[in-house]
N, CA and C of each residue as an Amber inpcrd file, in Angstrom:
protein
   357
  94.7990000  88.2960000  49.2540000  95.9200000  89.7280000  49.6030000
  96.5330000  89.4090000  50.6420000  97.5420000  89.2680000  51.2840000
  98.2270000  88.7600000  52.2010000  98.3280000  89.8910000  52.7120000
  98.7050000  89.6450000  54.1260000  99.3250000  90.3910000  55.6740000
  99.7850000  91.8610000  55.5100000 101.0980000  90.1780000  54.5350000
 102.7070000  91.2670000  54.8500000 102.8510000  91.5390000  53.7220000
 102.6340000  91.5980000  52.4760000 102.0320000  91.8380000  51.4730000
 101.7640000  93.3590000  50.8880000 100.4900000  93.9440000  51.8650000
 100.5600000  94.9570000  51.6380000 100.9900000  96.1110000  52.8160000
 101.4390000  95.6070000  54.3470000 102.6410000  96.5480000  53.9580000
 103.9250000  96.1440000  54.0700000 104.6490000  95.5340000  52.4280000
 105.6360000  96.2350000  51.5420000 105.4070000  96.6570000  51.1990000
 104.2760000  97.6810000  50.0130000 103.4380000  97.9230000  49.4240000
 103.2930000  99.6010000  49.7760000 102.7980000  99.3220000  51.4150000
 102.9240000  99.5850000  51.6890000 104.1030000 100.5710000  52.0730000
 105.1730000 100.7540000  53.1700000 106.3490000 100.7750000  52.7690000
 107.5130000 101.4810000  51.6650000 107.6130000 100.3530000  50.6260000
 107.4610000 100.1700000  49.3010000 106.9440000 101.9730000  48.7460000
 105.3270000 102.3300000  48.8400000 104.8730000 103.0960000  48.5160000
 105.6940000 104.5870000  49.0270000 105.7940000 104.8960000  50.1620000
 106.2330000 105.4040000  51.8570000 107.0540000 106.0580000  50.9080000
 108.7140000 105.0080000  50.7290000 110.1410000 105.7630000  50.0860000
 109.4060000 105.7530000  49.1070000 109.3950000 105.6860000  48.0870000
 109.7440000 106.0010000  46.8810000 108.6770000 107.7850000  47.6700000
 107.7800000 107.8480000  47.6320000 106.9260000 109.3700000  47.9350000
 108.2480000 109.6860000  48.4730000 109.1170000 108.7580000  49.5610000
 109.5100000 110.2240000  49.9080000 110.7940000 110.6490000  49.3910000
 111.5170000 109.6580000  49.1900000 112.2010000 110.3730000  47.5300000
 111.9360000 110.8490000  46.8460000 110.2630000 110.6790000  45.7920000
 110.2140000 112.0490000  45.6980000 110.3090000 113.2380000  46.3970000
 110.1980000 113.4340000  47.3010000 110.0240000 114.3250000  48.8020000
 110.9410000 115.5020000  48.1020000 112.6430000 114.6560000  48.6660000
 113.4870000 115.3650000  49.2310000 114.0590000 115.0880000  48.1540000
 114.2990000 114.1840000  46.9370000 115.5280000 114.4450000  45.9490000
 115.1910000 115.2860000  44.3250000 113.6730000 114.7280000  43.9900000
 113.3750000 116.8640000  43.3900000 113.5080000 118.0990000  43.9460000
 112.9280000 118.9170000  42.3420000 113.7060000 120.2340000  42.3120000
 112.0470000 120.5690000  41.9470000 111.7220000 120.1340000  40.7380000
 110.2140000 120.2560000  40.2310000 108.8140000 120.0000000  41.3610000
 108.5940000 121.6750000  41.1430000 107.5760000 121.7960000  42.2310000
 106.1270000 120.5310000  42.3280000 105.8220000 120.3720000  40.6020000
 104.7970000 119.0680000  39.7240000 105.6920000 117.6000000  40.7840000
 107.0030000 116.8060000  40.8060000 106.9900000 116.2330000  41.1130000
 107.6980000 116.5050000  42.4120000 107.9930000 116.8910000  43.1390000
 107.1970000 117.0570000  44.9770000 105.6120000 116.5250000  44.8480000
 104.8620000 117.2880000  44.9450000 103.8570000 116.6120000  44.4670000
 103.2110000 115.2160000  44.3780000 103.2950000 114.9730000  43.5280000
 103.2580000 113.2730000  43.4340000 103.8920000 113.0240000  44.3720000
 105.3560000 113.2270000  45.0220000 105.8360000 112.2990000  45.3350000
 105.2180000 112.7100000  47.6540000 104.1820000 113.8430000  47.3910000
 103.2770000 113.5340000  48.3460000 102.5340000 112.9830000  48.5310000
 102.0070000 112.7600000  47.2150000 101.4930000 111.7050000  46.8270000
 101.3130000 110.4680000  46.9760000 101.6540000 110.3830000  46.8140000
 102.3060000 109.1750000  46.7200000 102.5610000 108.0560000  48.4030000
 103.0330000 109.3870000  48.8460000 103.7990000 109.0480000  50.7380000
 102.3790000 108.5380000  50.9050000 101.3920000 109.5830000  51.0500000
 100.3750000 109.3880000  51.3240000  99.5880000 108.5640000  51.2870000
  99.7160000 108.0220000  50.2800000  99.1670000 106.2180000  49.4770000
  99.0900000 105.4410000  50.7830000 101.0410000 105.9820000  50.7570000
 101.6250000 103.9430000  51.2770000 100.9400000 104.5430000  52.6220000
 100.6380000 105.9880000  53.5740000 100.7370000 105.4640000  54.6920000
  99.4220000 105.0140000  54.8140000  97.9640000 104.9680000  53.5430000
  96.6900000 104.2000000  53.8250000  96.6790000 103.3790000  54.2290000
  97.8030000 103.0880000  53.1670000  98.1980000 101.3080000  52.6360000
  98.5620000 101.1140000  53.5120000  99.7060000 101.5210000  54.8850000
  99.6690000 101.7200000  56.6740000  98.3200000 101.1820000  57.3410000
  97.7580000 102.2340000  57.3640000  96.5360000 102.0510000  58.0450000
  95.9340000 100.1770000  58.2410000  95.0290000 100.4240000  56.1620000
  94.2750000  99.8760000  55.8420000  94.7190000  97.8300000  57.3220000
  95.9410000  97.9540000  56.2750000  97.0680000  97.1010000  56.7780000
  96.5780000  96.9140000  58.1450000  96.9030000  97.3990000  59.0990000
  96.8950000  97.6460000  60.0950000  95.4780000  96.6490000  60.7290000
  94.4070000  96.6200000  60.3990000  92.8370000  96.8480000  60.6010000
  93.1790000  94.9880000  59.4540000  93.7050000  95.1800000  59.1550000
  92.7880000  93.6670000  58.2220000  92.7000000  92.6870000  59.4730000
  92.2920000  91.7280000  58.5010000  92.9370000  90.7240000  59.4250000
  91.6700000  88.9450000  58.3740000  92.5040000  88.5170000  58.2270000
  92.7160000  87.2170000  57.6690000  91.3220000  86.2970000  57.8950000
  90.3720000  86.2260000  56.8850000  89.4580000  85.3740000  56.7280000
  88.0500000  86.6570000  57.8960000  88.7150000  87.7190000  58.6310000
  88.1390000  88.9110000  59.0390000  86.5110000  88.7040000  58.1670000
  85.4860000  89.6300000  59.8030000  84.1000000  89.9790000  58.8520000
  83.0730000  92.1030000  59.3090000  83.1900000  91.8630000  58.1330000
  82.4370000  92.9540000  59.2950000  82.4040000  92.7420000  61.1760000
  82.7690000  94.0430000  61.5810000  82.8090000  94.1910000  63.0570000
  80.6960000  94.7330000  62.9080000  79.6690000  94.1660000  63.5330000
  77.9710000  93.9840000  63.7370000  78.4360000  93.2910000  64.8330000
  78.0080000  93.4090000  65.2370000  77.4540000  93.0330000  66.6600000
  75.5580000  93.1170000  66.5940000  75.3890000  91.9600000  66.8320000
  74.3610000  91.3380000  66.9020000  73.4050000  90.1270000  67.7330000
  71.6760000  90.3260000  67.7990000  71.5960000  88.4930000  68.3490000
  71.8780000  87.9800000  68.0580000  72.3700000  87.5850000  66.6180000
  73.3460000  85.4490000  66.6920000  74.7970000  85.2010000  66.8260000
  75.4740000  87.1500000  66.6490000  77.3810000  87.4640000  66.4750000
  77.1700000  88.1420000  68.3360000  77.7070000  87.3560000  69.4260000
  77.6500000  87.8150000  70.4960000  79.2490000  88.5900000  70.2900000
  80.0280000  90.3030000  71.6200000  80.5690000  90.6320000  71.7130000
  81.7600000  89.8100000  71.7110000  81.7560000  89.0990000  72.8900000
  83.5220000  87.9410000  72.1760000  83.6580000  87.6360000  71.2160000
  82.4430000  86.9130000  69.8460000  82.5530000  86.3730000  68.3080000
  82.9080000  87.6470000  67.8190000  82.0430000  88.1270000  67.9230000
  83.0160000  89.7220000  66.9630000  84.9240000  90.3220000  67.5410000
  84.5610000  89.8530000  68.4830000  85.6870000  90.2960000  68.6100000
  86.8660000  89.8540000  68.1820000  86.9710000  88.3590000  68.1250000
  87.6190000  87.1560000  67.4370000  87.6450000  86.9420000  66.7670000
  86.5850000  87.3670000  66.4820000  87.0570000  87.4540000  63.8860000
  86.7100000  89.1770000  62.8620000  86.0210000  89.8640000  62.9730000
  85.8550000  90.6020000  62.9480000  87.8570000  91.4220000  62.7690000
  87.4020000  92.7310000  61.4320000  87.7370000  93.4630000  61.3540000
  87.8680000  94.8580000  61.8230000  88.9950000  95.5390000  62.3700000
  89.4000000  96.6990000  63.7610000  88.8360000  97.9630000  62.7010000
  87.4630000  98.7320000  61.7050000  86.9460000  99.4110000  61.6980000
  87.8970000 100.6530000  61.7640000  88.6570000 101.0330000  63.4900000
  89.2230000 101.8060000  63.4240000  90.0920000 102.6750000  61.9520000
  90.9570000 101.6380000  61.4690000  91.1770000 102.0230000  61.0090000
  90.8870000 103.1210000  59.1160000  90.0890000 102.0550000  58.6920000
  89.4410000 102.6170000  58.1720000  88.2540000 104.1970000  58.0260000
  88.5570000 103.7460000  59.0560000  87.3680000 105.0430000  59.7340000
  88.3250000 105.9100000  59.0320000  89.8830000 106.2610000  60.5630000
  91.2940000 107.1690000  59.8910000  91.0140000 107.0870000  58.5980000
  91.8650000 105.8910000  57.7020000  91.8320000 106.3670000  55.8820000
  90.7150000 107.0790000  55.5550000  89.6820000 106.7480000  56.6900000
  88.9980000 107.8020000  54.8420000  88.9530000 109.1910000  55.5560000
  88.6160000 109.6990000  56.8930000  89.6660000 110.8250000  56.9920000
  90.4400000 112.3840000  55.9790000  91.2660000 111.2700000  55.9280000
  93.2780000 111.2350000  55.7970000  92.9840000 110.9090000  54.2210000
  91.9580000 110.3710000  53.6800000  91.7690000 110.4220000  51.7750000
  91.5690000 112.2750000  51.8370000  89.9990000 112.3670000  51.8280000
  89.9090000 113.8630000  51.8740000  90.6190000 114.7050000  52.6140000
  91.3140000 114.7070000  53.2340000  92.2690000 115.6980000  54.0570000
  93.8150000 115.8090000  53.0550000  93.9710000 114.6640000  52.5930000
  95.4490000 114.6730000  51.3270000  94.5810000 115.2930000  50.7300000
  93.4990000 115.0040000  50.3060000  92.4410000 115.4460000  48.8320000
  93.0140000 117.3330000  48.9970000  92.6000000 117.2700000  50.5130000
  92.4830000 118.9410000  49.7400000  94.2560000 119.6810000  49.8660000
  95.1190000 119.0250000  50.9240000  96.3740000 119.5220000  50.7620000
  96.5930000 119.2460000  49.5720000  96.0660000 118.3350000  48.7250000
  96.9290000 118.6410000  47.6370000  95.8560000 119.6570000  46.5370000
  95.5150000 119.4110000  45.8910000  94.5480000 121.3230000  45.8540000
  95.5130000 122.2220000  45.9890000  95.2760000 121.7650000  47.5160000
  95.5500000 123.0550000  47.2680000  97.1210000 123.5660000  47.4930000
  98.0310000 122.5150000  47.2020000  99.5880000 122.0130000  46.5930000
  99.6620000 122.3990000  45.0350000  98.6240000 122.0770000  44.6570000
  98.6070000 122.3460000  43.0030000  97.8980000 123.0700000  42.5300000
  97.7840000 124.5990000  43.1480000  96.8450000 125.3770000  42.9850000
  98.2350000 126.7570000  43.8480000  99.1190000 125.7380000  44.0300000
 100.2430000 127.1480000  44.9100000 101.1370000 126.6220000  43.6680000
 101.3480000 126.0280000  42.9550000 102.5650000 125.0990000  41.7430000
 101.4710000 126.3960000  40.3130000 100.3700000 125.9810000  40.4250000
  99.9540000 126.8590000  39.1430000 100.1370000 129.0950000  39.5670000
 100.0890000 129.4130000  40.7680000 100.8050000 131.0520000  40.5360000
 101.1680000 130.5550000  41.1130000 102.9710000 129.8550000  41.9890000
 104.2790000 129.2410000  40.4700000 104.7690000 129.7850000  39.4710000
 103.9630000 129.0470000  38.7670000 104.2120000 129.0460000  37.1880000
 103.2680000 129.7310000  36.6510000 102.1890000 130.8440000  36.4350000
 102.4300000 131.9460000  36.5720000 102.6860000 133.0690000  37.0930000
 103.8150000 132.9110000  37.7360000 104.6300000 134.2600000  37.9810000
 105.7850000 134.3270000  37.6140000 106.3640000 132.8680000  37.6710000
 107.9650000 132.8690000  37.2010000 108.2170000 132.0270000  35.8760000
 107.0520000 131.7200000  35.4930000 106.5200000 131.0160000  34.3250000
 108.2020000 129.3540000  34.4650000 108.4790000 129.2270000  35.8220000
 108.6080000 128.0840000  35.9350000 108.9010000 127.0590000  37.3430000
 108.2110000 125.8760000  37.3140000 108.5500000 125.0890000  38.6540000
 108.6460000 124.9640000  38.5720000 110.1350000 125.1980000  38.1340000
 111.9520000 125.1080000  39.0320000 111.9610000 125.4260000  40.8340000
 112.5790000 124.9240000  41.4800000 112.4240000 125.8440000  42.7530000
 113.3200000 126.7240000  42.8430000 114.4490000 126.0490000  42.1620000
 116.5380000 127.1620000  41.9280000 115.5120000 128.1320000  41.8700000
 114.5740000 128.7640000  39.9690000 114.6530000 129.6930000  39.4570000
 113.3510000 130.9490000  40.2860000 112.5910000 130.2770000  41.4700000
 112.3930000 130.9360000  42.7100000 112.7980000 131.8770000  43.5470000
 113.4440000 132.8930000  43.1440000 113.3430000 134.0860000  44.1420000
 113.7290000 135.1560000  45.1370000 111.8350000 134.3600000  45.7470000
 111.3210000 134.8610000  46.3910000 111.3130000 133.6050000  47.5810000
 112.1120000 132.4890000  47.9790000 112.2210000 131.0800000  48.7180000
 113.4810000 131.2300000  48.7510000 114.7710000 131.7400000  47.8250000
 116.0650000 131.7720000  48.3310000 116.0280000 132.6890000  49.6720000
 117.3420000 132.3980000  50.5330000 117.9270000 133.0920000  52.1370000
 117.5600000 134.6520000  51.6500000
């Protein structure tokens, strides 16, 4: 897969997620928009560290540091994405638990029908 295609897909997912966050009034659809935005950010970070024909960043007796730095994929964005996936999962689970509580109390997931949210 081409690196530019990863950037295009990442920005498309981020734009779709941001649109879902800002234009929808249903809490479940807002949560889906957040998840799409989160996934787009993960793809963007992976695309930053991706290199055409890159190898694993392993230094041993056969590969010197100079050879590895010239051909290896950057491992830092991948490590950040793994951490961000776990955090995003926890935040999504928390948002879904709030949505379940809100539905249990008000029998609706529409933001307009929640009187506690109005000023």
